[in-house]
C-alpha positions in Angstrom: 72.8 0.7 47.0 71.8 2.4 43.6 71.8 6.5 43.3 70.7 8.7 40.5 71.8 12.4 40.7 69.7 15.3 39.4 71.1 18.4 39.2 70.1 22.1 39.5 70.9 23.0 36.0 69.8 20.0 34.3 66.0 20.5 35.8 63.4 21.4 32.8 62.9 25.2 32.3 59.2 27.1 32.2 59.4 30.9 31.8 55.8 32.2 31.1 56.2 35.5 32.0 53.9 35.8 35.3 55.4 32.2 36.6 59.0 30.8 36.0 59.3 27.0 37.4 61.7 24.5 37.0 61.0 20.8 36.7 62.7 17.9 38.3 60.7 15.3 36.1 59.0 15.6 32.8 56.3 17.8 32.8 54.0 20.3 30.6 55.9 21.1 27.6 59.0 19.8 28.7 60.0 16.0 28.4 62.9 13.9 29.4 62.6 10.4 28.9 65.1 9.5 31.5 63.5 11.4 34.3 59.6 10.4 34.4 59.5 10.1 38.0 61.1 8.7 41.1 59.2 5.4 42.2 55.6 7.0 43.1 56.9 10.4 43.0 55.8 11.6 39.5 56.2 15.6 40.0 58.8 18.3 41.8 58.0 21.3 40.5 60.0 24.9 41.7 57.4 27.6 41.2 57.6 31.3 41.6 54.5 33.0 40.9 54.3 36.8 40.1 52.1 39.1 42.3 48.3 39.3 41.3 48.8 36.1 39.0 48.1 32.3 39.4 46.5 29.0 38.2 43.1 29.4 36.8 40.9 26.7 37.4 41.7 23.1 36.5 41.2 19.6 37.5 43.2 16.5 38.7 42.2 12.7 39.1 44.1 9.9 40.8 46.8 11.9 41.9 48.0 13.1 45.5 49.3 16.8 45.3 51.1 18.4 48.0 52.1 21.9 48.2 54.7 23.4 50.3 54.6 27.1 50.4 58.2 28.4 51.3 57.2 32.7 50.4 54.1 34.5 49.9 50.5 33.3 50.2 48.5 30.7 48.2 44.9 31.7 47.7 43.3 28.3 47.5 39.7 27.4 46.1 38.2 23.8 45.3 35.1 22.3 44.2 34.7 20.4 47.5 33.9 23.7 49.1 37.1 24.7 50.3 38.2 28.2 49.9 41.7 29.7 52.1 44.9 30.9 52.4 48.3 28.6 52.6 50.8 31.0 54.2 54.7 30.5 54.0 55.4 27.6 56.1 52.5 25.5 55.5 51.6 22.3 53.7 48.6 21.6 51.6 47.3 18.1 50.7 45.0 17.2 48.2 43.8 13.7 47.5 42.1 14.2 43.8 40.7 10.7 43.6 37.6 10.9 41.4 38.2 14.4 40.5 38.7 17.9 41.7 38.8 21.3 40.5 40.6 23.7 42.2 42.4 27.2 41.5 45.6 28.7 43.4 46.5 32.2 43.1 48.9 34.9 44.7 46.5 38.1 45.3 49.8 40.2 46.6 50.4 43.2 44.8 54.1 42.9 45.3 55.1 40.1 46.9 56.5 36.7 44.7 54.9 33.4 45.7 57.4 30.9 46.3 56.4 27.1 46.7 57.1 23.3 45.9 54.4 21.3 44.5 54.8 17.4 44.5 52.7 15.0 42.9 52.5 11.2 44.1 50.3 8.6 42.2 47.5 7.3 44.6 47.6 3.9 46.2 44.0 3.6 46.1 41.8 5.2 42.8 38.4 6.9 42.5 38.4 7.5 46.1 36.2 10.9 47.3 38.6 13.4 47.2 39.8 15.1 50.1 41.8 18.3 51.6 44.0 18.8 54.2 46.4 21.7 55.5 48.9 22.5 58.4 51.1 24.6 59.4 54.7 24.4 60.0 57.2 26.9 61.0 60.5 26.0 58.7 62.3 28.2 60.7 62.4 26.9 63.8 63.6 23.4 62.5 67.4 22.6 63.8 69.3 19.7 63.2 66.4 17.6 62.8 64.1 16.1 60.3 60.7 17.2 60.5 57.6 15.0 58.8 55.1 16.8 56.7 53.6 14.4 54.6 53.2 11.0 57.4 50.9 8.9 59.2 51.5 11.0 62.3 51.3 14.5 60.1 49.3 15.4 57.0 47.9 12.0 55.3 47.9 11.1 51.9 46.6 7.8 49.5 50.0 6.3 49.4 52.5 4.6 51.2 54.9 7.4 51.4 56.4 10.3 53.4 57.8 14.0 53.1 60.2 15.6 55.6 61.3 18.9 56.1 65.0 18.9 57.2 67.5 21.3 58.4 71.2 20.5 59.4 74.1 23.1 60.9 77.3 23.1 59.5 79.4 20.1 60.2 76.4 17.8 61.4 74.8 15.1 60.0 71.8 13.2 60.7 70.7 9.2 59.3 67.6 8.8 57.4 66.1 5.0 58.3 63.9 3.8 55.5 60.5 2.1 56.5 60.0 -0.5 53.6 63.3 -2.1 52.0 61.3 -1.7 48.8 61.3 1.9 49.2 63.6 4.6 47.9 64.3 8.6 49.3 64.7 11.3 47.2 66.6 14.3 48.9 66.1 17.7 47.3 68.0 20.5 48.8 66.5 23.7 49.4 69.4 25.7 50.1 73.2 25.4 51.3 75.0 22.1 50.5 74.8 18.3 51.3 77.3 15.0 51.4 75.3 12.1 50.3 76.2 8.8 49.3 79.9 10.2 48.8 78.0 12.9 46.6 78.1 17.0 47.1 74.8 18.1 46.5 74.4 22.1 45.9 71.3 24.1 46.2 68.6 22.7 44.0 70.1 19.7 43.5 68.9 16.0 44.5 69.9 12.6 44.6 67.6 9.4 44.5 69.0 6.3 46.7 67.1 2.9 46.5 68.4 -0.7 47.7 69.3 0.5 51.3 68.2 0.2 54.6 69.7 3.7 55.7 71.1 6.8 54.5 73.4 9.3 56.3 72.9 13.0 55.3 75.5 15.6 56.0 76.6 18.9 55.7 79.9 21.1 55.7 78.0 24.5 55.0 74.4 24.0 56.8 71.3 23.1 54.5 67.5 22.8 54.4 66.1 20.0 52.3 63.5 17.7 51.6 63.6 13.9 51.8 60.9 12.1 49.9 60.2 8.0 50.9 58.0 6.3 48.3 57.5 3.0 46.9 59.3 1.9 44.3 57.6 -1.0 42.4 
């Protein structure tokens, strides 16, 4: 078993007035050669977008882009003709493929928008772009892992999965990897976790490889993300 620990305070920081963001991996103007990703997971950004602001139209190509909305609403438009709102508890996926333009904004006049955005490398290049979203009620998840990105949930162009986990104080669960060449990246949304002998606090993360399963426990209660990706 191999592990890598990423502490919350070690993440990259972006303060742009309208956007407060933390980067788990090298992104934009923040570069750390030791944090270029975890397997095919290349981006995990923790964003807070001020009311009446957002990301203007910009492009992506050959990347799987996953947006997990925690608070507020995203207004989304793209060059595929999709227009709509992604609410708290919703997850949006976009396979950029041959290329797509999109914009994301917080149209509320008073409520900040809080979300996680993850980028995963595409398995097959230059596919036709596609978009999908689904509603999940994170508040109802209790002592379980619920698949967000999975063959039985939202699909992406990669052998990867993302789960939302919630555990009450004193409980634990075991995550069994689907492939021996994969690893898992566990990110604490709130509370604390005990994983592989390490205590993880809010916004800490651990990457684990060369294992068949990982036990995840908490003595405080916690909400967290589990990302399983290929490492080769």
